[in-house]
PQR file with spaces between the fields and no chain letter, atoms N, CA, C, O and H, PARSE charges and radii, in Angstrom:
ATOM       1  N    UNK     1     -15.839  -13.810  -36.922 -0.4000 1.5000
ATOM       2  CA   UNK     1     -16.209  -13.808  -35.379 -0.0000 2.0000
ATOM       3  C    UNK     1     -16.744  -11.926  -35.655  0.5500 1.7000
ATOM       4  O    UNK     1     -16.267  -10.941  -36.220 -0.5500 1.4000
ATOM       5  N    UNK     2     -18.075  -12.287  -34.808 -0.4000 1.5000
ATOM       6  CA   UNK     2     -18.392  -10.396  -34.521 -0.0000 2.0000
ATOM       7  C    UNK     2     -18.217   -9.917  -33.559  0.5500 1.7000
ATOM       8  O    UNK     2     -17.826  -10.575  -32.595 -0.5500 1.4000
ATOM       9  H    UNK     2     -18.463  -13.087  -34.349  0.4000 1.0000
ATOM      10  N    UNK     3     -18.485   -8.395  -33.483 -0.4000 1.5000
ATOM      11  CA   UNK     3     -18.178   -7.582  -33.260 -0.0000 2.0000
ATOM      12  C    UNK     3     -18.648   -7.741  -31.178  0.5500 1.7000
ATOM      13  O    UNK     3     -17.821   -7.566  -30.283 -0.5500 1.4000
ATOM      14  H    UNK     3     -18.802   -7.860  -34.267  0.4000 1.0000
ATOM      15  N    UNK     4     -20.085   -8.085  -30.972 -0.4000 1.5000
ATOM      16  CA   UNK     4     -20.778   -8.526  -30.305 -0.0000 2.0000
ATOM      17  C    UNK     4     -20.371  -10.027  -29.552  0.5500 1.7000
ATOM      18  O    UNK     4     -20.359  -10.269  -28.345 -0.5500 1.4000
ATOM      19  H    UNK     4     -20.757   -8.227  -31.699  0.4000 1.0000
ATOM      20  N    UNK     5     -20.130  -10.705  -30.403 -0.4000 1.5000
ATOM      21  CA   UNK     5     -18.985  -11.971  -30.015 -0.0000 2.0000
ATOM      22  C    UNK     5     -17.779  -12.031  -29.041  0.5500 1.7000
ATOM      23  O    UNK     5     -17.547  -12.622  -27.986 -0.5500 1.4000
ATOM      24  H    UNK     5     -20.140  -10.508  -31.384  0.4000 1.0000
ATOM      25  N    UNK     6     -16.872  -10.864  -30.129 -0.4000 1.5000
ATOM      26  CA   UNK     6     -15.658  -10.733  -29.749 -0.0000 2.0000
ATOM      27  C    UNK     6     -15.843  -10.028  -28.362  0.5500 1.7000
ATOM      28  O    UNK     6     -15.110  -10.549  -27.522 -0.5500 1.4000
ATOM      29  H    UNK     6     -17.060  -10.384  -30.986  0.4000 1.0000
ATOM      30  N    UNK     7     -16.617   -8.978  -27.859 -0.4000 1.5000
ATOM      31  CA   UNK     7     -16.746   -8.796  -26.584 -0.0000 2.0000
ATOM      32  C    UNK     7     -17.632   -9.756  -25.612  0.5500 1.7000
ATOM      33  O    UNK     7     -17.871   -9.046  -24.636 -0.5500 1.4000
ATOM      34  H    UNK     7     -17.213   -8.555  -28.542  0.4000 1.0000
ATOM      35  N    UNK     8     -18.123  -10.795  -25.446 -0.4000 1.5000
ATOM      36  CA   UNK     8     -18.775  -11.271  -24.695 -0.0000 2.0000
ATOM      37  C    UNK     8     -17.450  -12.414  -24.803  0.5500 1.7000
ATOM      38  O    UNK     8     -17.414  -13.153  -23.820 -0.5500 1.4000
ATOM      39  H    UNK     8     -17.929  -11.373  -26.239  0.4000 1.0000
ATOM      40  N    UNK     9     -16.445  -12.653  -25.759 -0.4000 1.5000
ATOM      41  CA   UNK     9     -15.381  -13.190  -25.216 -0.0000 2.0000
ATOM      42  C    UNK     9     -14.524  -12.883  -24.185  0.5500 1.7000
ATOM      43  O    UNK     9     -13.923  -13.519  -23.319 -0.5500 1.4000
ATOM      44  H    UNK     9     -16.475  -12.052  -26.558  0.4000 1.0000
ATOM      45  N    UNK    10     -14.661  -11.444  -24.601 -0.4000 1.5000
ATOM      46  CA   UNK    10     -13.548  -10.553  -23.676 -0.0000 2.0000
ATOM      47  C    UNK    10     -13.666  -10.767  -22.148  0.5500 1.7000
ATOM      48  O    UNK    10     -12.934  -11.154  -21.237 -0.5500 1.4000
ATOM      49  H    UNK    10     -15.149  -10.928  -25.304  0.4000 1.0000
ATOM      50  N    UNK    11     -15.477  -10.146  -22.368 -0.4000 1.5000
ATOM      51  CA   UNK    11     -16.008   -9.819  -20.688 -0.0000 2.0000
ATOM      52  C    UNK    11     -16.411  -11.541  -19.648  0.5500 1.7000
ATOM      53  O    UNK    11     -16.717  -11.727  -18.470 -0.5500 1.4000
ATOM      54  H    UNK    11     -16.072   -9.832  -23.108  0.4000 1.0000
ATOM      55  N    UNK    12     -16.233  -12.337  -20.645 -0.4000 1.5000
ATOM      56  CA   UNK    12     -16.104  -13.772  -19.893 -0.0000 2.0000
ATOM      57  C    UNK    12     -14.594  -14.131  -19.259  0.5500 1.7000
ATOM      58  O    UNK    12     -14.575  -14.452  -18.071 -0.5500 1.4000
ATOM      59  H    UNK    12     -15.984  -12.186  -21.601  0.4000 1.0000
ATOM      60  N    UNK    13     -13.488  -14.097  -19.902 -0.4000 1.5000
ATOM      61  CA   UNK    13     -12.482  -13.921  -19.901 -0.0000 2.0000
ATOM      62  C    UNK    13     -11.903  -13.043  -18.837  0.5500 1.7000
ATOM      63  O    UNK    13     -11.045  -13.480  -18.071 -0.5500 1.4000
ATOM      64  H    UNK    13     -13.504  -13.837  -20.867  0.4000 1.0000
ATOM      65  N    UNK    14     -12.290  -11.980  -18.779 -0.4000 1.5000
ATOM      66  CA   UNK    14     -11.695  -10.864  -17.748 -0.0000 2.0000
ATOM      67  C    UNK    14     -12.917  -10.241  -16.854  0.5500 1.7000
ATOM      68  O    UNK    14     -12.979   -9.068  -16.485 -0.5500 1.4000
ATOM      69  H    UNK    14     -12.987  -11.625  -19.401  0.4000 1.0000
ATOM      70  N    UNK    15     -13.913  -11.304  -16.572 -0.4000 1.5000
ATOM      71  CA   UNK    15     -15.276  -10.915  -15.299 -0.0000 2.0000
ATOM      72  C    UNK    15     -14.712  -10.127  -14.321  0.5500 1.7000
ATOM      73  O    UNK    15     -14.794   -8.910  -14.155 -0.5500 1.4000
ATOM      74  H    UNK    15     -13.864  -12.256  -16.872  0.4000 1.0000
ATOM      75  N    UNK    16     -13.928  -11.265  -13.478 -0.4000 1.5000
ATOM      76  CA   UNK    16     -13.223  -10.782  -12.474 -0.0000 2.0000
ATOM      77  C    UNK    16     -12.381   -9.836  -12.143  0.5500 1.7000
ATOM      78  O    UNK    16     -12.332   -9.667  -10.925 -0.5500 1.4000
ATOM      79  H    UNK    16     -13.861  -12.253  -13.613  0.4000 1.0000
ATOM      80  N    UNK    17     -11.502   -8.956  -12.938 -0.4000 1.5000
ATOM      81  CA   UNK    17     -10.643   -8.250  -13.156 -0.0000 2.0000
ATOM      82  C    UNK    17     -11.618   -7.214  -13.621  0.5500 1.7000
ATOM      83  O    UNK    17     -11.634   -6.437  -12.666 -0.5500 1.4000
ATOM      84  H    UNK    17     -11.542   -9.093  -13.928  0.4000 1.0000
ATOM      85  N    UNK    18     -12.141   -6.913  -14.194 -0.4000 1.5000
ATOM      86  CA   UNK    18     -13.135   -5.942  -14.729 -0.0000 2.0000
ATOM      87  C    UNK    18     -13.670   -5.760  -13.178  0.5500 1.7000
ATOM      88  O    UNK    18     -13.245   -4.852  -12.464 -0.5500 1.4000
ATOM      89  H    UNK    18     -12.128   -7.544  -14.970  0.4000 1.0000
ATOM      90  N    UNK    19     -14.612   -6.685  -12.753 -0.4000 1.5000
ATOM      91  CA   UNK    19     -15.596   -5.960  -11.203 -0.0000 2.0000
ATOM      92  C    UNK    19     -14.260   -5.374  -10.566  0.5500 1.7000
ATOM      93  O    UNK    19     -14.335   -4.182  -10.268 -0.5500 1.4000
ATOM      94  H    UNK    19     -14.957   -7.423  -13.333  0.4000 1.0000
ATOM      95  N    UNK    20     -12.975   -6.051  -10.290 -0.4000 1.5000
ATOM      96  CA   UNK    20     -12.117   -5.383   -9.250 -0.0000 2.0000
ATOM      97  C    UNK    20     -12.110   -4.299   -9.506  0.5500 1.7000
ATOM      98  O    UNK    20     -12.604   -3.610   -8.614 -0.5500 1.4000
ATOM      99  H    UNK    20     -12.914   -7.019  -10.532  0.4000 1.0000
ATOM     100  N    UNK    21     -11.578   -3.478  -10.811 -0.4000 1.5000
ATOM     101  CA   UNK    21     -11.492   -2.080  -11.259 -0.0000 2.0000
ATOM     102  C    UNK    21     -12.630   -1.119  -10.813  0.5500 1.7000
ATOM     103  O    UNK    21     -12.637   -0.062  -10.182 -0.5500 1.4000
ATOM     104  H    UNK    21     -11.176   -4.038  -11.536  0.4000 1.0000
ATOM     105  N    UNK    22     -13.849   -2.105  -11.539 -0.4000 1.5000
ATOM     106  CA   UNK    22     -15.002   -0.523  -10.914 -0.0000 2.0000
ATOM     107  C    UNK    22     -15.075   -0.741   -9.405  0.5500 1.7000
ATOM     108  O    UNK    22     -15.506    0.262   -8.837 -0.5500 1.4000
ATOM     109  H    UNK    22     -13.843   -2.964  -12.051  0.4000 1.0000
ATOM     110  N    UNK    23     -14.850   -1.520   -8.776 -0.4000 1.5000
ATOM     111  CA   UNK    23     -14.985   -1.334   -7.103 -0.0000 2.0000
ATOM     112  C    UNK    23     -13.833   -0.727   -6.678  0.5500 1.7000
ATOM     113  O    UNK    23     -13.916   -0.128   -5.605 -0.5500 1.4000
ATOM     114  H    UNK    23     -14.500   -2.335   -9.237  0.4000 1.0000
ATOM     115  N    UNK    24     -12.410   -0.729   -7.446 -0.4000 1.5000
ATOM     116  CA   UNK    24     -11.576    0.086   -6.654 -0.0000 2.0000
ATOM     117  C    UNK    24     -12.239    1.503   -7.175  0.5500 1.7000
ATOM     118  O    UNK    24     -12.413    2.363   -6.312 -0.5500 1.4000
ATOM     119  H    UNK    24     -12.342   -1.215   -8.318  0.4000 1.0000
ATOM     120  N    UNK    25     -12.670    1.839   -8.708 -0.4000 1.5000
ATOM     121  CA   UNK    25     -12.468    3.514   -9.065 -0.0000 2.0000
ATOM     122  C    UNK    25     -14.277    4.011   -7.986  0.5500 1.7000
ATOM     123  O    UNK    25     -14.665    5.055   -7.462 -0.5500 1.4000
ATOM     124  H    UNK    25     -12.530    1.140   -9.409  0.4000 1.0000
ATOM     125  N    UNK    26     -14.746    2.914   -8.090 -0.4000 1.5000
ATOM     126  CA   UNK    26     -15.964    3.688   -7.253 -0.0000 2.0000
ATOM     127  C    UNK    26     -15.905    3.876   -5.891  0.5500 1.7000
ATOM     128  O    UNK    26     -16.716    4.596   -5.309 -0.5500 1.4000
ATOM     129  H    UNK    26     -14.431    2.066   -8.516  0.4000 1.0000
ATOM     130  N    UNK    27     -14.399    2.887   -4.949 -0.4000 1.5000
ATOM     131  CA   UNK    27     -14.040    2.964   -3.837 -0.0000 2.0000
ATOM     132  C    UNK    27     -13.704    4.627   -3.507  0.5500 1.7000
ATOM     133  O    UNK    27     -14.163    5.378   -2.646 -0.5500 1.4000
ATOM     134  H    UNK    27     -13.740    2.302   -5.421  0.4000 1.0000
ATOM     135  N    UNK    28     -12.633    4.855   -4.653 -0.4000 1.5000
ATOM     136  CA   UNK    28     -12.012    6.165   -4.712 -0.0000 2.0000
ATOM     137  C    UNK    28     -12.450    7.031   -4.945  0.5500 1.7000
ATOM     138  O    UNK    28     -12.081    8.050   -4.361 -0.5500 1.4000
ATOM     139  H    UNK    28     -12.260    4.245   -5.352  0.4000 1.0000
ATOM     140  N    UNK    29     -13.276    7.074   -5.738 -0.4000 1.5000
ATOM     141  CA   UNK    29     -14.226    8.300   -6.801 -0.0000 2.0000
ATOM     142  C    UNK    29     -15.310    8.607   -5.268  0.5500 1.7000
ATOM     143  O    UNK    29     -15.770    9.730   -5.063 -0.5500 1.4000
ATOM     144  H    UNK    29     -13.576    6.246   -6.213  0.4000 1.0000
ATOM     145  N    UNK    30     -15.508    7.748   -4.575 -0.4000 1.5000
ATOM     146  CA   UNK    30     -16.799    8.123   -3.379 -0.0000 2.0000
ATOM     147  C    UNK    30     -15.902    8.540   -2.363  0.5500 1.7000
ATOM     148  O    UNK    30     -16.410    9.389   -1.632 -0.5500 1.4000
ATOM     149  H    UNK    30     -15.134    6.835   -4.742  0.4000 1.0000
ATOM     150  N    UNK    31     -14.585    8.187   -2.033 -0.4000 1.5000
ATOM     151  CA   UNK    31     -13.857    8.653   -0.787 -0.0000 2.0000
ATOM     152  C    UNK    31     -13.443   10.146   -1.163  0.5500 1.7000
ATOM     153  O    UNK    31     -13.612   11.156   -0.479 -0.5500 1.4000
ATOM     154  H    UNK    31     -14.172    7.497   -2.627  0.4000 1.0000
ATOM     155  N    UNK    32     -12.941   10.048   -2.242 -0.4000 1.5000
ATOM     156  CA   UNK    32     -12.573   11.193   -2.380 -0.0000 2.0000
ATOM     157  C    UNK    32     -13.842   12.989   -2.789  0.5500 1.7000
ATOM     158  O    UNK    32     -13.754   14.204   -2.610 -0.5500 1.4000
ATOM     159  H    UNK    32     -12.804    9.228   -2.798  0.4000 1.0000
ATOM     160  N    UNK    33     -14.735   12.110   -3.318 -0.4000 1.5000
ATOM     161  CA   UNK    33     -15.735   13.183   -2.711 -0.0000 2.0000
ATOM     162  C    UNK    33     -16.517   13.759   -1.716  0.5500 1.7000
ATOM     163  O    UNK    33     -17.021   14.872   -1.569 -0.5500 1.4000
ATOM     164  H    UNK    33     -14.807   11.123   -3.463  0.4000 1.0000
ATOM     165  N    UNK    34     -16.485   12.340   -0.824 -0.4000 1.5000
ATOM     166  CA   UNK    34     -16.749   12.753    0.550 -0.0000 2.0000
ATOM     167  C    UNK    34     -15.589   13.888    1.428  0.5500 1.7000
ATOM     168  O    UNK    34     -15.900   14.940    1.988 -0.5500 1.4000
ATOM     169  H    UNK    34     -16.075   11.435   -0.944  0.4000 1.0000
ATOM     170  N    UNK    35     -14.418   13.365    1.336 -0.4000 1.5000
ATOM     171  CA   UNK    35     -13.495   14.267    1.768 -0.0000 2.0000
ATOM     172  C    UNK    35     -13.578   15.631    1.615  0.5500 1.7000
ATOM     173  O    UNK    35     -13.429   16.479    2.495 -0.5500 1.4000
ATOM     174  H    UNK    35     -14.165   12.511    0.881  0.4000 1.0000
ATOM     175  N    UNK    36     -13.922   15.864   -0.010 -0.4000 1.5000
ATOM     176  CA   UNK    36     -13.631   17.170   -0.454 -0.0000 2.0000
ATOM     177  C    UNK    36     -15.227   17.857    0.096  0.5500 1.7000
ATOM     178  O    UNK    36     -15.227   18.990    0.578 -0.5500 1.4000
ATOM     179  H    UNK    36     -14.044   15.176   -0.725  0.4000 1.0000
ATOM     180  N    UNK    37     -16.209   17.264    0.004 -0.4000 1.5000
ATOM     181  CA   UNK    37     -17.654   17.473    0.801 -0.0000 2.0000
ATOM     182  C    UNK    37     -17.412   18.127    1.973  0.5500 1.7000
ATOM     183  O    UNK    37     -17.694   19.305    2.195 -0.5500 1.4000
ATOM     184  H    UNK    37     -16.209   16.343   -0.387  0.4000 1.0000
ATOM     185  N    UNK    38     -16.876   17.341    2.741 -0.4000 1.5000
ATOM     186  CA   UNK    38     -16.717   17.802    4.153 -0.0000 2.0000
ATOM     187  C    UNK    38     -15.416   18.959    4.333  0.5500 1.7000
ATOM     188  O    UNK    38     -15.587   19.888    5.123 -0.5500 1.4000
ATOM     189  H    UNK    38     -16.648   16.385    2.561  0.4000 1.0000
ATOM     190  N    UNK    39     -14.250   18.860    3.637 -0.4000 1.5000
ATOM     191  CA   UNK    39     -12.941   20.069    3.897 -0.0000 2.0000
ATOM     192  C    UNK    39     -13.590   21.381    2.995  0.5500 1.7000
ATOM     193  O    UNK    39     -13.327   22.517    3.391 -0.5500 1.4000
ATOM     194  H    UNK    39     -14.112   18.106    2.995  0.4000 1.0000
ATOM     195  N    UNK    40     -14.405   21.208    1.828 -0.4000 1.5000
ATOM     196  CA   UNK    40     -14.968   22.276    0.994 -0.0000 2.0000
ATOM     197  C    UNK    40     -13.317   22.911    0.464  0.5500 1.7000
ATOM     198  O    UNK    40     -13.042   24.110    0.428 -0.5500 1.4000
ATOM     199  H    UNK    40     -14.619   20.285    1.506  0.4000 1.0000
ATOM     200  N    UNK    41     -12.230   21.625    0.032 -0.4000 1.5000
ATOM     201  CA   UNK    41     -10.710   22.113   -0.917 -0.0000 2.0000
ATOM     202  C    UNK    41     -11.297   22.317   -2.133  0.5500 1.7000
ATOM     203  O    UNK    41     -12.334   21.897   -2.647 -0.5500 1.4000
ATOM     204  H    UNK    41     -12.454   20.651    0.060  0.4000 1.0000
ATOM     205  N    UNK    42     -10.113   23.304   -2.613 -0.4000 1.5000
ATOM     206  CA   UNK    42     -10.532   23.730   -3.518 -0.0000 2.0000
ATOM     207  C    UNK    42     -10.375   22.808   -5.186  0.5500 1.7000
ATOM     208  O    UNK    42      -9.737   21.806   -5.511 -0.5500 1.4000
ATOM     209  H    UNK    42      -9.271   23.645   -2.196  0.4000 1.0000
ATOM     210  N    UNK    43     -11.149   23.588   -5.820 -0.4000 1.5000
ATOM     211  CA   UNK    43     -11.668   22.447   -7.490 -0.0000 2.0000
ATOM     212  C    UNK    43     -10.501   21.581   -7.813  0.5500 1.7000
ATOM     213  O    UNK    43     -10.499   20.364   -7.996 -0.5500 1.4000
ATOM     214  H    UNK    43     -11.667   24.402   -5.557  0.4000 1.0000
ATOM     215  N    UNK    44      -9.343   22.565   -7.856 -0.4000 1.5000
ATOM     216  CA   UNK    44      -8.104   21.642   -8.678 -0.0000 2.0000
ATOM     217  C    UNK    44      -7.048   20.681   -7.569  0.5500 1.7000
ATOM     218  O    UNK    44      -5.950   20.229   -7.892 -0.5500 1.4000
ATOM     219  H    UNK    44      -9.345   23.554   -7.707  0.4000 1.0000
ATOM     220  N    UNK    45      -7.576   20.557   -6.492 -0.4000 1.5000
ATOM     221  CA   UNK    45      -7.053   19.661   -5.664 -0.0000 2.0000
ATOM     222  C    UNK    45      -8.279   18.362   -5.664  0.5500 1.7000
ATOM     223  O    UNK    45      -8.088   17.181   -5.371 -0.5500 1.4000
ATOM     224  H    UNK    45      -8.468   20.924   -6.230  0.4000 1.0000
ATOM     225  N    UNK    46      -9.121   18.791   -5.945 -0.4000 1.5000
ATOM     226  CA   UNK    46     -10.147   17.687   -5.685 -0.0000 2.0000
ATOM     227  C    UNK    46      -9.974   16.950   -7.462  0.5500 1.7000
ATOM     228  O    UNK    46     -10.278   15.796   -7.763 -0.5500 1.4000
ATOM     229  H    UNK    46      -9.276   19.750   -6.183  0.4000 1.0000
ATOM     230  N    UNK    47      -9.623   17.612   -8.053 -0.4000 1.5000
ATOM     231  CA   UNK    47      -9.348   16.813   -9.889 -0.0000 2.0000
ATOM     232  C    UNK    47      -7.950   16.276   -9.564  0.5500 1.7000
ATOM     233  O    UNK    47      -7.633   15.338  -10.296 -0.5500 1.4000
ATOM     234  H    UNK    47      -9.376   18.550   -7.808  0.4000 1.0000
ATOM     235  N    UNK    48      -7.193   16.566   -8.813 -0.4000 1.5000
ATOM     236  CA   UNK    48      -5.863   16.335   -8.910 -0.0000 2.0000
ATOM     237  C    UNK    48      -6.081   14.416   -7.497  0.5500 1.7000
ATOM     238  O    UNK    48      -5.530   13.322   -7.621 -0.5500 1.4000
ATOM     239  H    UNK    48      -7.451   17.328   -8.218  0.4000 1.0000
ATOM     240  N    UNK    49      -6.803   14.769   -6.709 -0.4000 1.5000
ATOM     241  CA   UNK    49      -6.752   13.613   -6.124 -0.0000 2.0000
ATOM     242  C    UNK    49      -7.414   12.590   -6.827  0.5500 1.7000
ATOM     243  O    UNK    49      -7.082   11.414   -6.674 -0.5500 1.4000
ATOM     244  H    UNK    49      -7.251   15.658   -6.608  0.4000 1.0000
ATOM     245  N    UNK    50      -8.485   12.991   -7.718 -0.4000 1.5000
ATOM     246  CA   UNK    50      -9.328   12.209   -8.493 -0.0000 2.0000
ATOM     247  C    UNK    50      -8.249   11.340   -9.784  0.5500 1.7000
ATOM     248  O    UNK    50      -8.444   10.185  -10.162 -0.5500 1.4000
ATOM     249  H    UNK    50      -8.755   13.946   -7.842  0.4000 1.0000
ATOM     250  N    UNK    51      -7.312   12.107  -10.195 -0.4000 1.5000
ATOM     251  CA   UNK    51      -5.995   11.543  -10.975 -0.0000 2.0000
ATOM     252  C    UNK    51      -5.064   10.896  -10.185  0.5500 1.7000
ATOM     253  O    UNK    51      -4.466    9.985  -10.757 -0.5500 1.4000
ATOM     254  H    UNK    51      -7.154   13.045   -9.888  0.4000 1.0000
ATOM     255  N    UNK    52      -4.815   11.077   -9.203 -0.4000 1.5000
ATOM     256  CA   UNK    52      -4.041   10.351   -8.780 -0.0000 2.0000
ATOM     257  C    UNK    52      -4.414    8.955   -7.925  0.5500 1.7000
ATOM     258  O    UNK    52      -3.768    8.300   -7.108 -0.5500 1.4000
ATOM     259  H    UNK    52      -5.301   11.817   -8.739  0.4000 1.0000
ATOM     260  N    UNK    53      -5.959    8.783   -8.580 -0.4000 1.5000
ATOM     261  CA   UNK    53      -6.493    7.253   -8.193 -0.0000 2.0000
ATOM     262  C    UNK    53      -5.605    6.135   -9.305  0.5500 1.7000
ATOM     263  O    UNK    53      -5.560    4.942   -9.007 -0.5500 1.4000
ATOM     264  H    UNK    53      -6.485    9.315   -9.244  0.4000 1.0000
ATOM     265  N    UNK    54      -4.891    6.672  -10.647 -0.4000 1.5000
ATOM     266  CA   UNK    54      -4.838    5.880  -11.487 -0.0000 2.0000
ATOM     267  C    UNK    54      -3.437    5.316  -10.932  0.5500 1.7000
ATOM     268  O    UNK    54      -3.071    4.168  -11.185 -0.5500 1.4000
ATOM     269  H    UNK    54      -4.928    7.642  -10.889  0.4000 1.0000
ATOM     270  N    UNK    55      -2.501    6.427   -9.969 -0.4000 1.5000
ATOM     271  CA   UNK    55      -1.646    6.240   -9.453 -0.0000 2.0000
ATOM     272  C    UNK    55      -2.050    5.244   -8.046  0.5500 1.7000
ATOM     273  O    UNK    55      -1.462    4.173   -7.895 -0.5500 1.4000
ATOM     274  H    UNK    55      -2.799    7.359   -9.763  0.4000 1.0000
ATOM     275  N    UNK    56      -2.647    5.507   -7.482 -0.4000 1.5000
ATOM     276  CA   UNK    56      -2.860    4.674   -6.343 -0.0000 2.0000
ATOM     277  C    UNK    56      -3.693    3.053   -7.015  0.5500 1.7000
ATOM     278  O    UNK    56      -3.821    1.978   -6.429 -0.5500 1.4000
ATOM     279  H    UNK    56      -3.125    6.377   -7.605  0.4000 1.0000
ATOM     280  N    UNK    57      -3.994    3.319   -7.972 -0.4000 1.5000
ATOM     281  CA   UNK    57      -4.667    1.924   -8.456 -0.0000 2.0000
ATOM     282  C    UNK    57      -3.325    0.942   -8.745  0.5500 1.7000
ATOM     283  O    UNK    57      -3.189   -0.167   -8.229 -0.5500 1.4000
ATOM     284  H    UNK    57      -3.890    4.193   -8.448  0.4000 1.0000
ATOM     285  N    UNK    58      -2.565    1.434   -9.477 -0.4000 1.5000
ATOM     286  CA   UNK    58      -1.376    1.153  -10.295 -0.0000 2.0000
ATOM     287  C    UNK    58      -0.264    0.366   -8.713  0.5500 1.7000
ATOM     288  O    UNK    58       0.295   -0.731   -8.705 -0.5500 1.4000
ATOM     289  H    UNK    58      -2.676    2.336   -9.896  0.4000 1.0000
ATOM     290  N    UNK    59      -0.284    1.261   -7.755 -0.4000 1.5000
ATOM     291  CA   UNK    59       0.696    0.892   -6.567 -0.0000 2.0000
ATOM     292  C    UNK    59      -0.163   -0.125   -5.984  0.5500 1.7000
ATOM     293  O    UNK    59       0.391   -1.219   -6.085 -0.5500 1.4000
ATOM     294  H    UNK    59      -0.738    2.152   -7.762  0.4000 1.0000
ATOM     295  N    UNK    60      -1.270   -0.199   -5.428 -0.4000 1.5000
ATOM     296  CA   UNK    60      -1.961   -1.428   -5.134 -0.0000 2.0000
ATOM     297  C    UNK    60      -1.896   -2.349   -5.766  0.5500 1.7000
ATOM     298  O    UNK    60      -1.392   -3.264   -5.116 -0.5500 1.4000
ATOM     299  H    UNK    60      -1.720    0.690   -5.346  0.4000 1.0000
ATOM     300  N    UNK    61      -2.124   -2.596   -6.647 -0.4000 1.5000
ATOM     301  CA   UNK    61      -2.038   -3.989   -7.437 -0.0000 2.0000
ATOM     302  C    UNK    61      -0.431   -4.252   -7.664  0.5500 1.7000
ATOM     303  O    UNK    61      -0.004   -5.406   -7.609 -0.5500 1.4000
ATOM     304  H    UNK    61      -2.534   -1.852   -7.175  0.4000 1.0000
ATOM     305  N    UNK    62       0.442   -3.146   -7.922 -0.4000 1.5000
ATOM     306  CA   UNK    62       1.980   -4.012   -8.106 -0.0000 2.0000
ATOM     307  C    UNK    62       2.124   -4.699   -6.631  0.5500 1.7000
ATOM     308  O    UNK    62       2.331   -5.910   -6.554 -0.5500 1.4000
ATOM     309  H    UNK    62       0.096   -2.209   -7.967  0.4000 1.0000
ATOM     310  N    UNK    63       1.993   -3.802   -5.340 -0.4000 1.5000
ATOM     311  CA   UNK    63       2.844   -4.208   -4.560 -0.0000 2.0000
ATOM     312  C    UNK    63       1.231   -5.658   -3.768  0.5500 1.7000
ATOM     313  O    UNK    63       1.463   -6.149   -2.664 -0.5500 1.4000
ATOM     314  H    UNK    63       1.825   -2.818   -5.403  0.4000 1.0000
ATOM     315  N    UNK    64       0.179   -5.978   -4.340 -0.4000 1.5000
ATOM     316  CA   UNK    64      -0.564   -6.753   -4.066 -0.0000 2.0000
ATOM     317  C    UNK    64       0.062   -8.102   -4.763  0.5500 1.7000
ATOM     318  O    UNK    64      -0.014   -9.160   -4.138 -0.5500 1.4000
ATOM     319  H    UNK    64      -0.010   -5.579   -5.238  0.4000 1.0000
ATOM     320  N    UNK    65       0.642   -8.067   -5.977 -0.4000 1.5000
ATOM     321  CA   UNK    65       1.420   -8.683   -6.507 -0.0000 2.0000
ATOM     322  C    UNK    65       2.509   -9.047   -5.995  0.5500 1.7000
ATOM     323  O    UNK    65       2.772  -10.248   -5.933 -0.5500 1.4000
ATOM     324  H    UNK    65       0.704   -7.208   -6.484  0.4000 1.0000
ATOM     325  N    UNK    66       3.103   -8.394   -5.669 -0.4000 1.5000
ATOM     326  CA   UNK    66       4.850   -8.929   -4.830 -0.0000 2.0000
ATOM     327  C    UNK    66       4.466   -9.541   -3.716  0.5500 1.7000
ATOM     328  O    UNK    66       5.151  -10.445   -3.237 -0.5500 1.4000
ATOM     329  H    UNK    66       2.889   -7.418   -5.720  0.4000 1.0000
ATOM     330  N    UNK    67       3.248   -9.104   -3.122 -0.4000 1.5000
ATOM     331  CA   UNK    67       2.817   -9.812   -1.960 -0.0000 2.0000
ATOM     332  C    UNK    67       2.581  -11.208   -2.061  0.5500 1.7000
ATOM     333  O    UNK    67       3.137  -11.953   -1.253 -0.5500 1.4000
ATOM     334  H    UNK    67       2.691   -8.370   -3.511  0.4000 1.0000
ATOM     335  N    UNK    68       1.804  -11.687   -2.976 -0.4000 1.5000
ATOM     336  CA   UNK    68       1.417  -12.589   -3.428 -0.0000 2.0000
ATOM     337  C    UNK    68       2.796  -13.631   -3.795  0.5500 1.7000
ATOM     338  O    UNK    68       2.973  -14.806   -3.473 -0.5500 1.4000
ATOM     339  H    UNK    68       1.353  -11.082   -3.632  0.4000 1.0000
ATOM     340  N    UNK    69       3.567  -12.812   -4.497 -0.4000 1.5000
ATOM     341  CA   UNK    69       4.714  -13.710   -4.718 -0.0000 2.0000
ATOM     342  C    UNK    69       5.869  -14.062   -3.802  0.5500 1.7000
ATOM     343  O    UNK    69       6.844  -14.761   -4.079 -0.5500 1.4000
ATOM     344  H    UNK    69       3.424  -11.858   -4.759  0.4000 1.0000
ATOM     345  N    UNK    70       5.630  -13.553   -2.849 -0.4000 1.5000
ATOM     346  CA   UNK    70       6.221  -13.609   -1.660 -0.0000 2.0000
ATOM     347  C    UNK    70       5.813  -14.960   -0.977  0.5500 1.7000
ATOM     348  O    UNK    70       6.848  -15.500   -0.588 -0.5500 1.4000
ATOM     349  H    UNK    70       4.838  -12.985   -2.624  0.4000 1.0000
ATOM     350  N    UNK    71       5.004  -15.516   -0.758 -0.4000 1.5000
ATOM     351  CA   UNK    71       4.272  -16.448   -0.611 -0.0000 2.0000
ATOM     352  C    UNK    71       4.532  -17.887   -0.444  0.5500 1.7000
ATOM     353  O    UNK    71       3.594  -18.671   -0.305 -0.5500 1.4000
ATOM     354  H    UNK    71       4.163  -15.076   -1.075  0.4000 1.0000
């Protein structure tokens, strides 16, 4: 199996998850950027908020999964 075929198979299997991840990242980065453009916050806080997106991502999808299990 070639590398291109392996990549195609991976994308085909995980397409919706990859799209969800991309949309979450775009919304998070856009939100943080707009917030810091308005507030003119310090650069270190900007990067800290961008990094907090990783924690927010896992927290959001863990709580979503827990809510689905309750149904």
